[in-house]
GUZA-537952 format. One line per 5 residues: number of its first residue (from 1); their letters; for each residue x, y, z negated of N, C-alpha, C, O. Coordinates in Angstrom, 1 decimal. Atoms other than C-alpha are relative to their C-alpha. Example, Ala and Ser with C-alpha at 12.3 -4.5 7.8 and 13.67 -1.06 7.14 Angstrom:
BEGIN
1 = AS = 0.9 -1.2 0.0 12.3 -4.5 -7.8 0.9 1.2 0.0 1.9 1.2 -0.7  -0.9 -1.1 0.0 13.7 -1.1 -7.1 -0.8 1.1 -0.8 -0.3 2.2 -0.9
//
This chain:
BEGIN
1 = MKGRL = 0.9 -0.9 -0.8 10.5 -19.8 -6.5 -1.3 0.7 -0.8 -1.7 1.9 -0.7  0.9 -0.3 0.8 7.8 -19.8 -9.1 0.2 1.4 -0.9 -0.6 2.3 -1.1  -0.2 -1.3 1.0 9.7 -17.2 -11.3 0.0 1.3 0.8 -0.4 2.3 0.2  0.3 -0.9 -1.2 9.8 -15.0 -8.1 -1.3 0.6 0.2 -1.5 1.7 0.4  1.3 -0.8 -0.3 6.1 -14.9 -7.6 -0.3 0.5 -1.1 -0.8 1.7 -1.1
6 = DYYLE = 0.5 -0.8 1.4 5.5 -14.3 -11.4 0.5 1.1 -0.2 -0.2 1.8 -0.9  -0.5 -1.0 -0.1 7.8 -11.6 -11.1 -0.8 1.0 0.6 -1.3 2.0 0.1  0.7 -1.0 -1.1 6.4 -10.0 -8.1 -1.7 0.1 -0.4 -2.4 1.0 0.0  1.5 -0.3 0.2 2.6 -10.6 -9.3 0.3 1.2 -1.4 -0.2 2.3 -1.3  -0.3 -0.7 1.2 3.8 -9.1 -13.0 0.4 1.6 0.4 -0.1 2.5 -0.2
11 = SRRVN = -0.6 -1.1 -0.3 5.6 -6.1 -11.3 -1.2 0.7 0.4 -1.5 1.8 -0.1  1.0 -0.7 -0.4 2.5 -5.4 -9.4 -1.4 0.2 -0.4 -2.3 0.7 0.3  1.2 0.1 0.8 0.0 -5.7 -12.2 -0.9 -0.8 0.4 -2.0 -0.2 0.3  0.9 0.9 -0.8 -2.0 -8.6 -10.4 -0.3 -0.8 -1.3 0.6 -1.2 -2.0  0.5 0.8 0.9 -4.3 -10.3 -13.0 -0.8 -1.2 0.5 -0.9 -2.2 -0.2
16 = SCEQL = 1.0 0.7 -0.5 -6.6 -12.0 -10.8 0.4 -0.5 1.4 1.3 0.0 2.1  -0.1 0.2 -1.3 -7.0 -14.0 -7.6 -0.3 1.1 0.9 0.4 1.6 1.8  0.5 -1.2 -1.1 -9.1 -11.2 -6.0 1.1 0.9 0.1 1.7 1.0 1.2  -1.3 -0.8 0.1 -6.3 -8.9 -7.1 1.1 -0.3 0.9 1.5 0.5 1.7  -0.7 0.7 -1.0 -3.9 -11.1 -5.4 -0.1 0.1 1.4 0.7 0.5 2.2
21 = CELLV = 0.5 -0.2 -1.7 -5.7 -11.4 -1.9 -0.2 1.5 0.3 0.0 1.8 1.5  -0.1 -1.3 -0.3 -6.2 -7.7 -2.1 1.8 0.7 0.1 2.1 1.5 0.9  -1.1 -0.3 -0.2 -2.6 -7.1 -2.5 0.8 -0.6 1.2 1.5 0.2 1.7  -0.5 0.5 -0.7 -1.4 -9.4 -0.1 -0.6 0.8 1.4 0.1 1.2 2.3  0.2 -0.9 -1.2 -3.7 -7.8 2.5 0.4 1.4 0.2 0.5 1.8 1.3
26 = CDRVK = -0.6 -1.2 0.1 -2.4 -4.4 1.6 1.5 0.1 0.4 1.9 1.0 1.1  -1.4 0.1 -0.3 1.1 -5.3 1.8 0.3 -0.1 1.5 1.2 0.5 2.0  -0.1 0.3 -1.4 0.5 -6.9 5.3 -0.4 1.5 0.9 0.4 1.9 1.8  0.3 -1.3 -0.5 -1.2 -3.5 6.4 1.1 0.9 -0.1 1.4 1.4 1.0  -1.0 -0.8 0.0 1.6 -1.5 5.1 1.2 -0.3 0.9 1.7 0.6 1.6
31 = SVLPE = -0.8 0.8 -1.1 4.1 -3.8 7.0 0.1 0.5 1.2 1.2 0.6 1.8  -0.1 -0.4 -1.4 3.0 -2.5 10.3 -0.7 1.6 0.0 -1.6 1.9 0.9  0.4 -1.3 0.1 2.2 1.2 9.5 1.3 0.7 0.6 2.4 0.3 0.3  -0.9 -0.9 -0.4 4.4 3.9 11.3 0.8 0.7 -1.0 0.2 0.8 -2.1  -0.9 -0.3 1.1 7.2 5.3 9.3 -0.6 1.0 -0.8 -0.9 1.0 -2.0
36 = GCMRY = 0.7 -0.9 0.5 5.7 8.3 8.8 -1.1 -0.2 -1.3 -1.2 0.2 -2.5  1.4 0.2 0.7 2.4 7.2 7.4 0.4 -0.9 -1.2 -0.1 -0.8 -2.3  -0.5 0.7 1.3 4.4 4.6 5.2 0.6 0.8 -0.9 0.6 0.3 -2.1  -0.8 -0.9 0.7 6.4 7.3 3.8 -1.3 0.8 -1.1 -1.2 1.1 -2.3  1.1 -1.1 0.7 3.0 9.4 2.8 -0.7 -0.9 -0.8 -0.9 -0.3 -1.8
41 = VLSIE = 0.4 1.2 1.0 1.4 6.0 1.2 1.0 -0.2 -1.0 0.7 -0.2 -2.2  -1.2 0.2 1.3 4.6 5.5 -0.8 -0.1 1.3 -0.8 -0.3 1.2 -2.0  0.1 -1.1 0.8 4.4 9.0 -1.8 -1.1 0.1 -1.2 -1.0 0.6 -2.3  1.4 -0.2 0.6 0.7 8.7 -2.9 0.3 -1.3 -1.2 0.2 -0.9 -2.4  0.0 1.0 1.1 1.4 5.3 -4.9 1.1 0.4 -1.1 0.9 0.1 -2.3
46 = SAKGS = -1.1 -0.5 1.0 4.8 7.0 -6.6 -0.8 1.1 -0.8 -0.6 1.1 -2.0  0.6 -0.9 0.6 2.7 10.0 -7.5 -1.1 -0.3 -1.3 -1.3 0.4 -2.3  1.2 0.7 0.7 -0.2 7.8 -9.0 0.7 -0.8 -1.3 0.3 -1.0 -2.5  -0.9 0.8 1.3 2.5 5.8 -11.0 -0.7 -1.3 0.1 -0.3 -2.1 -0.8  0.3 1.3 -0.1 0.7 2.7 -9.9 1.0 -0.7 1.3 1.6 -0.3 2.3
51 = SWLGL = -1.1 0.7 -1.1 2.7 0.0 -8.1 -0.8 -0.3 1.4 -0.1 -0.6 2.3  0.6 0.0 -1.1 0.2 -0.1 -5.3 -1.1 0.4 0.1 -1.9 0.4 -0.9  1.7 -0.6 0.1 -3.2 1.4 -4.0 -0.7 -1.3 0.6 -0.4 -2.1 1.5  1.1 1.2 -0.3 -6.0 -0.9 -3.7 -0.5 0.3 1.6 -0.4 1.4 2.1  0.6 0.2 -1.3 -7.7 -1.7 -0.3 -0.7 1.4 0.5 -0.3 2.0 1.5
56 = CELRE = 0.7 -1.2 -0.2 -10.1 1.4 -0.4 0.8 1.1 0.1 0.8 1.8 1.1  -0.9 -1.3 -0.2 -7.5 3.9 -1.4 0.9 -0.1 1.0 1.3 1.0 1.5  -1.0 0.4 -0.9 -5.0 2.4 1.0 -0.8 0.6 1.4 -0.2 1.3 2.1  0.4 -0.4 -1.3 -7.6 3.0 4.0 -0.4 1.4 0.0 -0.5 2.0 1.1  0.5 -1.6 0.0 -8.6 6.6 2.6 1.4 0.7 0.5 1.5 1.6 1.3
61 = SIDRY = -1.3 -1.1 -0.2 -4.8 7.6 2.6 0.5 -0.1 1.6 1.0 0.9 2.1  -0.2 0.3 -1.3 -4.3 6.1 6.1 -0.8 1.0 0.8 -0.3 1.6 1.7  1.1 -1.0 -1.0 -7.5 8.1 7.6 0.4 1.2 -0.4 -0.1 2.0 0.4  -0.1 -1.4 0.3 -6.3 11.4 5.8 1.5 0.1 1.0 1.7 0.9 2.0  -1.3 -0.3 -1.1 -2.7 11.0 7.6 -0.4 0.2 1.2 -0.2 1.2 1.8
66 = AAAHS = 0.2 0.1 -1.2 -4.0 10.0 10.6 -0.8 1.1 0.5 -0.5 1.5 1.6  0.8 -1.1 -0.1 -6.6 12.9 10.5 0.9 1.4 0.2 0.6 2.4 0.8  -1.1 -1.2 0.2 -3.5 15.3 9.9 0.9 0.0 1.0 1.4 1.1 1.4  -1.1 0.2 -1.0 -1.4 14.0 12.4 -0.2 -0.3 1.5 -1.3 -0.9 1.7  0.3 0.4 -1.3 -1.2 13.7 16.2 0.3 -1.2 0.4 0.5 -1.8 -0.7
71 = AGDKP = -0.4 0.9 -0.7 -0.4 10.7 18.3 1.2 -0.4 -0.3 1.6 -1.5 -0.6  -1.7 -0.1 0.2 3.1 11.5 17.9 0.7 0.2 -1.0 1.8 0.7 -1.1  -0.2 0.1 1.3 3.1 11.2 14.3 0.4 1.6 -0.4 1.0 1.7 -1.5  0.0 -1.5 0.5 3.2 15.4 14.0 -0.9 0.5 -0.5 -2.0 0.3 0.0  0.9 -0.7 0.5 1.4 17.4 11.9 -0.7 1.2 1.2 -1.6 2.0 0.9
//
């Protein structure tokens, strides 16, 4: 189990307890996003080359997506 956690933290480039807390919050937020918004966030993460967006970047990305899409998840 520890090996899996170590791999997870290394692959997500987490180096501190503060980053770990932020990563856990971000992962939880992403787990409840609508599919379209989740794809948008993942595309930003992929384009940036980072393994995850920080909380501020995630919030801004979700806000941009929500501003550009109606309640039906359509542009």
